[in-house]
C-alpha positions in Angstrom: 4.9 -11.4 -6.4 7.6 -10.8 -3.9 10.8 -9.5 -5.6 13.0 -11.9 -3.8 10.9 -14.9 -4.8 10.7 -13.5 -8.4 14.5 -13.2 -8.5 15.0 -16.7 -7.1 12.6 -18.1 -9.8 14.4 -16.1 -12.6 17.8 -17.4 -11.3 16.5 -21.0 -11.2 15.1 -20.6 -14.7 18.5 -19.4 -16.0 20.4 -22.2 -14.2 18.0 -24.8 -15.6 18.7 -23.4 -19.1 22.4 -23.6 -18.5 21.9 -27.3 -17.4 19.9 -28.2 -20.4 22.2 -26.4 -22.9 25.3 -28.1 -21.4 24.1 -31.5 -20.3 26.3 -33.3 -22.9 29.1 -30.9 -22.2 28.9 -31.9 -18.5 28.8 -35.5 -19.4 31.9 -35.2 -21.6 33.7 -33.6 -18.7 32.5 -36.1 -16.1 36.0 -37.1 -14.9 36.9 -33.5 -14.1 33.5 -32.7 -12.5 33.6 -35.9 -10.4 37.1 -34.9 -9.1 36.1 -31.5 -7.8 33.4 -31.5 -5.1 32.5 -27.9 -5.8 31.6 -28.9 -9.4 30.1 -32.2 -8.4 27.8 -30.6 -5.8 26.5 -27.8 -8.1 22.8 -27.6 -7.7 20.6 -28.4 -10.6 17.2 -26.7 -10.4 15.0 -29.4 -11.9 12.3 -30.9 -9.7 12.1 -34.6 -10.1 8.9 -36.5 -8.9 6.5 -34.9 -6.5 7.7 -36.9 -3.5 10.9 -38.6 -4.4 13.5 -35.9 -4.6 14.3 -32.3 -4.2 16.8 -30.7 -6.4 19.8 -32.9 -7.4 23.4 -32.0 -7.7 25.2 -32.2 -11.0 27.3 -35.2 -9.9 24.1 -37.2 -9.1 22.9 -36.7 -12.7 26.3 -37.7 -14.1 26.4 -40.8 -12.0 22.8 -41.7 -13.0 23.4 -41.2 -16.7 26.6 -43.2 -16.6 25.2 -46.1 -14.5 21.8 -46.6 -16.0 21.5 -47.3 -19.7 17.8 -46.6 -19.9 18.2 -42.9 -19.4 20.7 -42.6 -22.3 18.6 -42.8 -25.4 18.9 -42.7 -29.2 15.8 -41.8 -31.2 14.9 -43.5 -34.4 16.4 -40.6 -36.3 19.7 -41.0 -34.5 19.4 -38.1 -32.0 21.1 -38.6 -28.7 19.2 -37.7 -25.5 19.4 -37.9 -21.7 16.5 -38.2 -19.4 16.7 -35.4 -16.9 13.3 -35.2 -15.3 11.1 -37.9 -13.8 7.4 -37.3 -13.1 4.8 -40.0 -12.7 2.9 -42.4 -10.5 4.8 -44.9 -8.4 1.6 -47.1 -8.4 0.6 -47.2 -12.0 4.0 -46.4 -13.6 2.3 -43.8 -15.8 4.7 -41.1 -16.4 5.5 -37.9 -18.3 9.3 -37.4 -18.1 11.6 -35.2 -20.1 14.7 -35.8 -22.1 17.3 -33.3 -23.4 19.1 -33.5 -26.8 22.6 -32.4 -27.6 21.4 -29.0 -28.8 19.7 -28.3 -25.5 16.2 -28.8 -26.8 14.0 -31.2 -24.8 10.7 -33.0 -25.0 8.2 -35.0 -22.9 8.7 -38.8 -23.1 7.2 -41.9 -21.6 9.7 -44.2 -19.9 8.7 -47.9 -19.9 10.8 -48.8 -16.9 9.8 -45.7 -14.9 10.1 -47.2 -11.4 13.5 -48.6 -12.1 14.7 -45.2 -13.2 13.1 -43.6 -10.0 14.7 -46.2 -7.7 18.1 -45.8 -9.3 18.0 -42.0 -9.1 16.6 -42.1 -5.6 19.5 -44.3 -4.4 22.1 -42.0 -6.0 20.5 -38.8 -4.7 20.3 -40.2 -1.1 24.1 -40.5 -1.1 24.5 -36.8 -1.6 21.4 -35.3 0.0 23.1 -35.1 3.4 26.1 -33.2 2.2 25.7 -29.7 3.4 28.9 -28.5 1.9 28.3 -24.8 1.2 31.3 -24.7 -1.1 29.7 -25.4 -4.5 29.9 -23.7 -7.8 26.9 -22.5 -9.7 26.4 -24.3 -13.0 27.4 -21.2 -14.9 30.7 -21.2 -13.0 31.3 -24.9 -13.8 30.8 -24.2 -17.5 33.2 -21.2 -17.4 35.9 -23.2 -15.6 35.6 -26.2 -17.9 35.7 -24.1 -21.1 38.6 -22.2 -19.8 40.5 -25.4 -19.0 40.0 -27.0 -22.4 39.9 -23.7 -24.4 36.5 -24.7 -25.7 38.0 -27.8 -27.3 35.0 -29.8 -28.4 36.9 -33.1 -28.7 35.6 -34.2 -25.3 32.0 -33.9 -26.6 32.8 -35.7 -29.8 34.6 -38.5 -28.0 31.7 -39.0 -25.6 29.2 -38.9 -28.4 31.0 -41.8 -30.1 31.2 -43.8 -26.8 27.5 -43.0 -26.1 26.5 -44.4 -29.5 28.5 -47.6 -28.8 27.0 -48.3 -25.4 23.3 -47.5 -26.0 
């Protein structure tokens, strides 16, 4: 394999791990992220749907999670999760999506309202897909900045977790 391609794949894998391990952290800091275009436009290396989207920016995920209840979930045992990857057929609605838990672990799930989730995410992503702003942070930088700003204060996450449970 070409070394450059291999490095890009490794970098994307590391960035996707950062995204999954910090999804709830990002959500807890949504106001700060939404107010800084460099954070908002940070690229998330998760491929959604074979034909719907390319890679999305962090702000698109935040907007989707906040505006569409069906992608914020609570399991029967009380675990919170966020849908982060859509994959399936637009014709049959069959799907095999992924959700991430607060601890960064994830699993495959079926979403009953798959096409609604796709349509909502597609509309949000189209708003930002034309933005060619090269000034964007990497996800790792976003995490570093946010942690530095709140001195790793976890109250943001705890506050969001309580709100999440009330609205889901």
